[in-house]
N, C-alpha and C positions, 0 to 999 in steps of 0.2 A: 037821536043823533046818528047820522049815517056812519057806516063803517067803510073805510078806504084802505086798500092795500097798495103800497108803493113798491113796485118790483124794480129793484136796483136803487139803492139809497146813496149813490155817489153824489157828485156835485149837483146835477139837475134834479135827480130824484130826491135828494136830501132837501133841496130847496122847496119842492112841492110838499114833502112830508112836514117840514117845519111850518109852512103856512097853513096847511090843511089841519094840522094837529090842534089848532085853536078852535076849529068848528066841527071836527069829526073825530071819531076814534080811528087812529091811524096805526097800521101795522106796516113796518118796513121789512122787506126780505132782501138780504144782501149776504153774499158769501164771506165777506171780510169780517172775521171773527172779532178782531180788536175794535172795529167800528161798531159792530152790534153791541159788544160788551159796554163800550163807552156810552152809547145811546141809552141803554137800559140802566146804567148806573147813575148817569147825571143829566139825562135829557139830551136832545139834539140842539147844539149851540149854533146859531146863525149870526154871523157878523156882517155888518153893513150899515151905511148911513150913520156912522159914528156911534153905533150902539150894538150890543149883543143881546139877543133874545134866546131864551131856553124853552124848548117845547117838549112836553111829554109825548114820546112816541114809543110804541112797543116794537121791538126789533127781534128778528130771528134770522138764523143762517140757512135754515132749511124750510122749503115750502111745506113739507109734511107736517110742520108744527101748527099749521093752520087748518088741518084736516077737518072737514065738516063745517067750517065757519061760513056763515051767511054774510056776503059782502055786497055792497052797493056799487062800488067803483074800484077798478084797478087802474092805476096810473103806471104805464110801462115806460121805464127810463133806463133800461139796460142798453149796453152797446148793441148795435145791430148784429154784430157777430154772435151775440149770446141770445138773441130773441127766441129762436126755436127751442133751445134747451131750457131757458128760464120759463117761458110760457108753458112749455110741455110739462115741466115739473109742477107748476102752480095750478093750472086749470083743473086737473082732475081732483084736486084737494078741496076746491071751493064749492059750497052749497049755493043753490039759487042760480040766478042768471045775471051776474054782474055786467055792468057796462065796462068795456076795456077802452082806455084812452092812451094812445101812443103819443109821447112828446119826444120821440127819438130823432136822431139825425139820419139822413139818408132815405133811400127808397126801398120799398119791399117789406117793411116791418108789418104794416097793417094786414097785408095779404097772409103773412105767416100767422099772425094772431088770429085772424078770422078762420083760417084752416084748422088751427089746433083748438081754440077755445069754443068756436061754434056759436058764440053769443053776439050781442050787439057790439060793434067796434067803431070807435071814433078815430079819425085821422087828425093829427094835430102837430103843432110845432110851437116852440117858444123862442122869444128873443131875449130871454134871460140868460145870463152867464154867471157861472160860479166856479169856485175852486175848493177842493177838499184840502184843508190845512193840516188836519190831524184826525185821528179817530174821534168821531162824535163832534167834529168842528168844521164848519163850512163858511166860506166867505162869499157873500153875494156881491158879485162884481158889477153887473149891469142889470138894471130892472127893465122889463119890457113886457109886451102883451103875449098871451097864449091864444093863437088862432086854432080853432078846431071845428069839426063838423062831421056829419055822418060818413061812414065808409061802408058798413055792412049791417043790415038787420035793424036799423033804427032811423027815425026821422028827426028833424030839427026840433019839433015841438016836444018830443019825448025826452030830450036831454037838456031842456032849459034849466033843469035843476042842477046840472053839472056846472053850467055857467054861474048860477047863483051861488053855488058852493065855493067855487074858486074866488068869486068876488068877495064873499064873506070872509074868506081866508086872507084877504089883502092882495090878491093877484088881479090881473087885468085880462079877463076873458073876452074873446071875440068869437062868438058862435056864428058860423055861416053855413048855408046850405051846401056850398061848394068851396072849401077852403084851399083848393089846390094852388090858387094864385099866391097866397101867403106862404104855403108850404114850399112851393118852388122858389119863391124869393129867398127864403131862409136856406134852402138847399143850395142855391147858387152862391149865396154869401159864403157858406161853408166850403163849397167846392173851390172858391177862389182863395180863401184865407187859410183853411186848416192845414193843408199839405205844405203850403209855402212856409207857414210858420214853423212846422216841424222840420222842414229841410234846412231852413236858415238859422234856426234856434233864436229867432228874434220875436219878442212879444209883439202883438198886433200894433200897439201904439208906435213902436219904433219902425216896424216893417213898412207902414204906409208913408213914412217920411222919405223913403228912398224912391226916386222916380222910376228906376228900372223895375223895382218890385211892384209899384202901382201898375205899370204897363203889363207886367206878366200876369198879375191878378186879373186885370181887366180882360186880357186875352183869354184866359182860362174860363172866366165867367161867360164871355160872349159865345164861346162854343156851346155852353149849356143853354144860353138864351135862344140859340138857333133851334135846339132840340125842343124847348118849351113852345116856341112858335109853331113848330111842325106838329106838336101834339094839341095845339089849340088852347094852350094855357095862357091866361092873361095875368101877368105878374102884378103883385100888389104895389111894389115899388121898384126902382131901378137898383138891382143888386150890385152893379158896378159902383154906383155912388155910395151905397151903404158900406161896401167893403173897403173902399179907398178913402173915405172921408177922414180928416184929421181926428186923432184921439188925444185925450189927456195923457200926458206922460209924466214921469217923475214920481208917481205913486207906486202902489203895489203892481208888480208885473203880472199881466194876464196873458197866458199862452192859450191858444186854441186847444180844444179837447184832443185833437190828434197829436199835437206836440206833447201834451201831458202823457198820452199813451206811450209815445216813443221814449220819452225821458224815463218812464217807469218800467220799461221793458214789456209793455202789454201789446197785444195785437191791435191794429187800428181799424177804423171803419172805411178804409180807402175803397173797398169794393162797393159799398153802398153810396159812396159820394162820387169821386172822380171816375172810378171804374164803372159806375152805373151810367154816367154821361157817355162814356166811350161805347158801352153796349147799346144804349138807346140811339146814339148817333148812327152807328153802323146799321141798326135795324131799320132806320128811316132814311138811308141813303145819304147821310151826312158824314163829315169827318171831324175828328176832335184830336188833332195831333198833340196839342199842349196837355190835354187831360191824359192822353195815353202815356206821354213821357213822364208826367208827374206820378201817375199810378205805378209805373215801373220803378221809379226812383224810391218811392215809399216802400214798395215791396222789398227792394234791396236794403233799405235802411232798417226795416223790421228784422232783417237777418244779420245786421252788423253788431259785433260784440262791443263796439265803442259808442253806441247811440245814447246810453243813459247819462243823465246829468241831474244835478239838483236844481230845482226852480228857484231863482234868486228872489229875495224879498221885494226888491224894487228894480226898476229899469227905466 
């Protein structure tokens, strides 16, 4: 049975740990002591589709607890702001030459992982969405595929086993030689929705019901689409349609990850999302005024003493 380390066991990392725990020995590394204690005491609880599953996952707060461990796969699911510190703490502790798979939001994570870990790195993204409800308890909001493919030091044929492992765990892997089209589709989806959800305090289902918000989201995304075109990246789907399509409302409220970070007083990934679009646009002779404005607004909101709020149970 393979050994997998999930670095960052929040909403998305916890989702991967819960699925892979059925087909692998899974260790979760997360600094949230109460979350780690709950996982070790009663398993990782995953709610969704009208049922709750409990998966045995071993959890630690410090990477040093895994010193000398031989690991096959590391799933990196920490916030982009924490990538360098988290990978830097874990990589020296592991034995062997594990494959590193990033399923993080934003740009630049794989380059940091490759720089620090020095092993084979896969770039990836997920269309799953989840929310941490309490220590040891995660709600699976939206099920979707995981696109991934080689970034550094590995070929497609060498990581077929990763796709098979994800599939055996009940996930939907899509392994491609060049996954940038899918990654940028999700990137632009997040660029359009995440910050606007945080700024308006509206869950995505309510947000896209408002015409002015749909127009704003579309404008933000199209600035990013111009950058993707300049870089020669062919998008997997239309991110404007993905971000603005109607959603089911009246059930549990789902706020984008950036909104959850704002509400809980945590730093956001704005620099790896809208901020990255601004930097790339400038580097390629383009302009991105909407993304620039939204980046500035989120940076201001991060410093606001009135930003925090409780996430409602439904909306």
